[in-house]
C-alpha positions in Angstrom: 25.2 23.5 -34.3 21.9 23.1 -32.4 19.9 24.1 -35.4 21.7 21.6 -37.5 21.3 18.8 -34.9 17.6 19.7 -34.6 17.0 19.3 -38.3 19.0 16.1 -38.6 17.2 14.4 -35.8 13.7 15.6 -36.7 14.2 14.8 -40.4 15.2 11.3 -39.3 12.1 10.9 -37.2 9.9 12.3 -39.9 11.2 9.8 -42.3 10.8 6.9 -39.9 7.8 7.7 -37.8 4.8 7.3 -40.2 1.2 6.4 -39.8 1.9 3.1 -41.4 3.4 0.6 -38.9 6.5 -1.3 -39.6 8.1 -3.2 -36.6 11.7 -3.0 -38.0 11.4 0.8 -38.6 9.9 1.3 -35.2 12.8 -0.5 -33.5 15.2 1.9 -35.2 13.2 4.8 -33.7 13.1 3.0 -30.3 16.9 2.5 -30.2 17.6 6.1 -31.3 14.9 8.0 -29.2 14.9 6.1 -25.9 17.9 5.5 -23.8 18.3 1.8 -22.7 19.9 0.6 -19.5 20.9 -3.0 -19.7 19.9 -5.1 -16.7 22.4 -7.4 -15.0 19.7 -9.9 -14.1 17.0 -12.0 -15.8 13.4 -10.6 -15.1 10.9 -13.4 -14.6 7.2 -12.5 -14.8 5.2 -14.5 -12.2 1.6 -13.6 -13.1 -1.0 -14.1 -10.4 -4.1 -13.0 -12.3 -5.6 -16.5 -11.7 -5.0 -16.3 -7.9 -4.7 -12.7 -6.7 -6.5 -11.1 -9.7 -9.8 -13.1 -9.5 -10.0 -12.3 -5.7 -11.1 -8.7 -6.7 -14.6 -7.9 -5.5 -17.2 -7.3 -8.1 -15.6 -9.6 -10.7 -17.3 -12.6 -12.1 -15.4 -15.8 -11.3 -14.0 -17.3 -14.5 -15.1 -20.8 -15.6 -12.4 -23.4 -15.7 -12.4 -23.1 -19.5 -12.0 -19.3 -19.3 -9.2 -19.6 -16.7 -7.4 -22.0 -19.0 -7.8 -19.6 -21.9 -6.3 -16.8 -19.7 -3.4 -19.1 -18.8 -2.8 -20.0 -22.5 -2.9 -16.4 -23.6 -0.5 -15.3 -20.8 1.8 -18.1 -21.9 1.6 -16.8 -25.5 2.8 -13.4 -24.3 5.7 -15.2 -22.8 4.8 -15.1 -19.1 7.1 -17.5 -17.4 5.2 -18.5 -14.3 1.4 -18.7 -13.6 0.3 -18.7 -9.9 -3.1 -20.3 -9.4 -5.5 -21.2 -6.6 -6.4 -24.8 -5.8 -9.2 -24.4 -3.2 -12.3 -24.8 -5.4 -13.5 -27.4 -7.8 -13.4 -24.8 -10.6 -9.8 -23.9 -9.7 -8.7 -27.6 -9.8 -10.5 -28.2 -13.0 -8.8 -25.2 -14.5 -5.4 -26.6 -13.5 -6.2 -29.9 -15.2 -7.2 -28.1 -18.4 -4.0 -26.0 -18.4 -1.9 -29.1 -17.8 -3.6 -30.8 -20.7 -2.5 -28.0 -23.1 1.1 -28.1 -21.9 1.2 -25.3 -19.3 2.1 -27.7 -16.4 5.7 -26.5 -16.0 4.6 -22.9 -15.7 2.0 -23.5 -13.0 2.6 -22.7 -9.3 0.1 -23.5 -6.6 -0.5 -20.9 -3.8 -0.5 -22.7 -0.5 -0.7 -21.9 3.2 1.9 -23.3 5.6 -0.1 -26.5 6.2 0.6 -30.0 5.1 -2.9 -30.5 3.6 -2.3 -27.7 1.1 1.0 -29.1 0.0 -0.6 -32.6 -0.3 -3.3 -31.1 -2.6 -0.6 -29.5 -4.8 1.2 -32.9 -5.0 -2.1 -34.6 -5.8 -2.6 -32.1 -8.7 0.9 -32.8 -10.0 2.4 -29.4 -9.4 6.2 -29.0 -9.6 6.4 -25.7 -7.8 4.4 -23.9 -5.1 4.3 -20.7 -3.1 3.9 -20.9 0.7 2.4 -17.7 2.0 2.7 -16.6 5.6 2.7 -13.3 7.5 6.0 -11.8 8.7 4.8 -8.7 10.5 3.9 -8.5 14.2 0.6 -6.9 13.2 -0.5 -9.9 11.2 0.8 -12.3 13.9 -2.3 -11.2 16.0 -4.1 -13.8 14.0 -2.3 -16.2 16.4 -1.8 -14.3 19.6 -1.0 -17.5 21.6 1.9 -18.5 19.3 5.6 -17.7 20.0 7.7 -16.3 17.2 9.8 -19.4 17.1 6.7 -21.5 16.7 5.6 -19.5 13.7 9.0 -19.8 12.0 9.1 -23.5 12.7 5.7 -24.1 11.2 6.7 -22.5 7.9 10.1 -24.1 7.8 8.6 -27.5 8.4 6.2 -26.9 5.6 9.0 -25.9 3.3 11.0 -29.0 4.3 8.0 -31.3 3.6 7.5 -29.7 0.2 11.1 -30.0 -0.9 11.3 -33.6 0.3 8.6 -34.2 -2.2 10.7 -32.5 -5.0 8.7 -29.3 -5.1 10.4 -26.0 -5.9 9.3 -23.7 -3.1 8.7 -19.9 -3.0 7.9 -18.3 0.4 5.7 -15.3 0.5 6.4 -12.9 3.4 3.0 -11.2 3.8 3.3 -7.6 5.1 7.0 -7.6 4.6 7.1 -3.8 4.3 5.9 -3.5 7.9 8.0 -6.4 9.3 10.7 -6.1 12.0 13.9 -6.9 10.1 15.5 -8.7 13.0 12.7 -11.2 12.9 12.3 -11.3 9.1 16.0 -12.0 8.6 15.7 -15.0 10.9 12.5 -16.1 9.2 14.1 -15.9 5.7 17.3 -17.8 6.7 15.2 -20.5 8.3 13.1 -21.2 5.2 16.2 -20.9 3.0 17.9 -23.5 5.1 14.8 -25.7 4.7 15.1 -25.6 0.9 13.1 -22.5 -0.2 14.6 -21.0 -3.4 12.9 -17.6 -3.5 11.5 -15.1 -1.0 8.7 -12.9 -2.0 8.6 -9.4 -0.6 4.9 -8.7 -0.1 4.0 -5.1 0.1 0.6 -6.1 1.2 -0.9 -2.7 1.8 1.2 -0.7 -0.6 3.3 1.3 1.8 6.7 0.4 0.3 8.7 3.2 -1.3 11.2 3.1 -4.2 13.4 5.7 -2.6 17.0 4.4 -1.9 17.1 6.9 1.0 14.4 5.0 2.9 15.6 2.2 5.2 13.9 -1.0 6.3 11.2 -2.1 6.3 9.5 0.2 3.9 12.4 1.0 1.6 12.2 -1.5 -1.3 15.8 -1.0 -2.5 17.0 -1.4 1.2 14.9 -4.6 1.5 16.3 -6.1 -1.6 19.9 -5.2 -0.6 19.4 -6.6 2.9 17.9 -9.9 1.6 20.8 -10.2 -0.8 23.5 -9.5 1.7 22.2 -10.8 5.0 20.2 -13.9 4.1 20.9 -17.2 2.4 17.9 -17.1 0.1 19.0 -17.7 -3.5 16.3 -15.5 -5.2 14.1 -12.5 -4.5 10.6 -11.6 -5.7 8.3 -8.6 -5.3 4.6 -8.6 -4.9 3.5 -4.9 -4.7 0.0 -3.7 -4.0 -1.3 -0.4 -5.4 -3.0 1.2 -2.3 -0.9 4.4 -2.8 -0.5 4.0 -6.6 3.2 2.9 -6.4 3.0 -0.8 -7.3 4.6 -0.5 -10.7 7.3 1.9 -9.3 8.1 -0.4 -6.4 8.2 -3.5 -8.7 10.6 -1.7 -11.1 12.7 -0.5 -8.1 13.1 -4.2 -7.1 14.2 -5.1 -10.6 16.7 -2.3 -10.9 18.1 -2.9 -7.4 18.5 -6.6 -8.2 20.3 -5.5 -11.4 22.6 -3.2 -9.5 23.5 -6.1 -7.1 24.1 -8.4 -10.1 21.6 -10.9 -8.9 21.1 -13.8 -11.4 17.4 -13.3 -11.7 14.5 -11.5 -10.0 10.8 -12.4 -10.0 8.0 -9.9 -10.5 4.6 -11.0 -9.2 2.0 -9.1 -11.2 -1.6 -9.3 -12.4 -2.9 -8.5 -15.8 -4.6 -5.0 -15.7 -3.5 -4.9 -12.0 -6.7 -6.5 -10.8 -6.7 -7.9 -7.3 -7.7 -7.2 -3.7 -8.7 -3.6 -2.9 -6.8 -1.4 -5.4 -5.0 -4.3 -7.0 -1.3 -4.5 -7.8 1.4 -4.0 -10.4 0.1 -4.6 -13.9 1.8 -7.4 -15.9 1.6 -5.3 -19.1 3.2 -2.2 -17.5 6.1 -4.2 -16.1 6.7 -5.8 -19.5 6.5 -2.5 -21.3 8.8 -0.7 -18.8 11.4 -3.5 -19.2 11.1 -3.4 -23.0 11.2 0.4 -23.4 13.7 1.3 -20.7 15.9 -1.8 -20.6 15.6 -3.3 -24.0 14.1 -6.6 -23.0 12.5 -8.2 -26.0 11.6 -11.7 -24.9 7.9 -11.1 -24.4 5.3 -11.0 -27.2 3.9 -7.4 -27.0 1.4 -7.7 -29.8 -1.2 -9.6 -27.7 -1.4 -7.1 -24.8 -4.4 -5.2 -26.0 -6.3 -8.3 -27.1 -5.8 -10.0 -23.7 -6.9 -6.9 -21.9 -10.2 -6.9 -23.7 -10.5 -10.6 -23.2 -10.0 -10.4 -19.5 -12.3 -7.4 -19.1 -15.1 -8.9 -21.1 -14.9 -12.4 -19.5 -14.7 -11.2 -15.9 -17.2 -8.2 -16.2 -14.3 -5.8 -15.4 -14.7 -2.2 -16.6 -11.5 -1.5 -18.4 -10.7 2.2 -17.7 -10.6 4.2 -21.0 -7.3 5.7 -20.1 -5.7 2.5 -18.8 -2.0 2.8 -19.8 -1.0 0.7 -22.8 -4.3 -1.2 -23.3 -7.1 1.2 -22.5 -9.6 2.2 -25.3 -8.5 5.9 -25.4 -4.8 5.4 -25.1 -4.3 6.0 -28.8 -7.3 8.3 -29.4 -6.5 11.8 -30.3 -9.2 14.4 -29.8 -7.3 17.7 -29.4 -6.6 19.6 -32.6 -3.0 20.2 -31.5 -2.5 16.5 -30.9 -4.1 15.6 -34.2 -1.9 18.0 -36.1 1.2 16.6 -34.3 0.3 13.0 -35.0 -0.3 13.8 -38.7 3.3 15.1 -38.9 5.2 12.7 -36.7 3.1 10.1 -34.8 5.7 9.7 -32.0 5.0 13.4 -31.2 2.1 12.2 -29.1 2.6 8.5 -29.0 5.2 6.8 -26.9 5.2 3.8 -29.3 3.0 2.8 -32.2 -0.4 1.3 -31.2 0.2 -1.7 -33.4 3.1 -2.7 -31.2 0.7 -3.9 -28.5 -2.1 -4.9 -30.8 -4.0 -1.6 -30.5 -5.3 1.0 -33.1 -5.0 4.7 -33.5 -8.2 6.6 -33.6 -8.8 10.3 -34.5 -11.8 11.6 -32.6 -13.6 14.5 -34.2 -14.9 16.9 -31.6 -15.0 20.7 -30.8 -11.2 20.9 -30.5 -10.6 19.2 -33.9 -9.1 21.4 -36.7 -8.6 20.9 -40.4 -5.6 18.6 -39.8 -7.6 16.2 -37.7 -10.6 16.2 -40.0 -8.3 15.5 -42.9 -6.5 12.7 -41.0 -9.7 11.0 -40.0 -11.1 11.3 -43.5 -7.9 9.7 -44.9 -8.3 6.8 -42.4 -11.8 6.1 -43.6 -11.1 6.5 -47.3 -7.9 4.6 -47.1 -6.0 7.1 -49.2 -4.4 10.5 -48.9 -6.2 13.7 -49.8 -4.9 17.2 -50.6 -4.9 19.6 -47.7 -6.2 22.3 -50.1 -9.0 20.1 -51.5 -12.2 22.2 -51.7 -14.2 19.2 -50.6 -12.2 19.3 -47.3 -13.3 22.9 -46.9 -16.9 21.7 -47.2 -16.4 18.9 -44.8 -14.8 21.2 -42.2 -17.9 23.5 -42.5 -20.3 20.6 -42.1 -18.5 19.3 -39.0 -18.6 22.8 -37.5 -22.3 23.1 -38.2 -23.0 19.7 -36.7 -21.0 20.5 -33.5 -22.7 23.9 -33.2 -26.1 22.3 -33.4 -25.3 19.7 -30.8 -23.0 21.4 -28.3 -23.6 18.7 -25.7 -22.1 16.1 -27.9 -18.5 15.3 -27.0 -17.7 14.0 -30.5 -19.1 13.2 -33.9 -19.8 9.5 -34.1 -18.4 7.5 -37.0 -21.8 6.9 -38.8 -22.5 10.6 -38.8 -19.0 11.5 -39.9 -19.2 9.0 -42.8 -22.4 10.7 -44.0 -20.7 14.2 -43.7 -17.8 12.9 -45.8 -20.1 11.8 -48.6 -22.1 15.1 -48.4 -18.9 17.0 -48.9 -18.3 15.1 -52.2 -15.8 12.3 -51.2 -16.7 8.8 -52.2 -16.3 6.1 -49.5 
């Protein structure tokens, strides 16, 4: 029985998973190979690359034109909300450019709980804003002379002022994962009563945990559940930092908990490539791909992910890590002989999904670990046609590759120009 099932499933994957990409065929594999759990809530991506992301030290600030291009490309992917800053001339110019190309309804201004910030957002014709304010006692040491009720009143009054001017208001609870729930509950209910539609859980220093066994304030599922059951706020958002490497995990935990609670929608505050203060936050592309692969959400355009990654990196002077999941240069590079052999048989053996799905490319890297299968596969890529595994010219090419690697043992791989020359020396015509 098992042997029969093994052959049936593998034969199916061998017939479908080929080196030539076809989106319809891939979706058949996707539905068969990966279990999908439907979500009982709508996931809204609230990308904050143009606010949180550009705050990362070491990055070049985008020009207004570049910022508008980022916004346009994020919108092309299908990102529903774009959070931006409005405190510099460049930021305000970028807002105007984005509004001119039709992105106005997606834009959200980041504001402090002060009337002047809200007035600036109104002046710039925003329809929605986020009002950010700490909720932990540690952060309240910025205002040691203020009573708790004064701090709550200040934020609630700001929310009321904004809603009176027809703005949709999100409230960001800074350092929520270290906040005293007795106070935070009072705070959230107050801003909800003042007209806020959404409360953002801000895991400001990345100490939140996805474990359902952990209680408040650090337990993300516990926080979502408490906000849903004990406050009057309509919607919940998560803004997770990556100080412990858990930003994506905590964002997905929020989404899944919201689904379990049958909330109508949940917002995920992310940045492209995870750029942002200190170690950054949850990557927009990772949340989108997790929702697609594990939960079957297909509303976002995946084919632009790699292109936007390179665009953001090149424009901001950001070093895109080679092994950055989904969009890094080496994500679909295969250097190990075992991997190269596997990919030549069934690409999904070592690829979670086809590189073309996210606008990427597969690359076979010829190095010390490469065997005959890998050299054959790379040669076929260059020639654009199949060659016989027993072709004597392939014997010659394998020998030439080995000689070259033995001569230059410090070289991690054979560069394309050299490999092209070796191909021709072995008798193949490019």
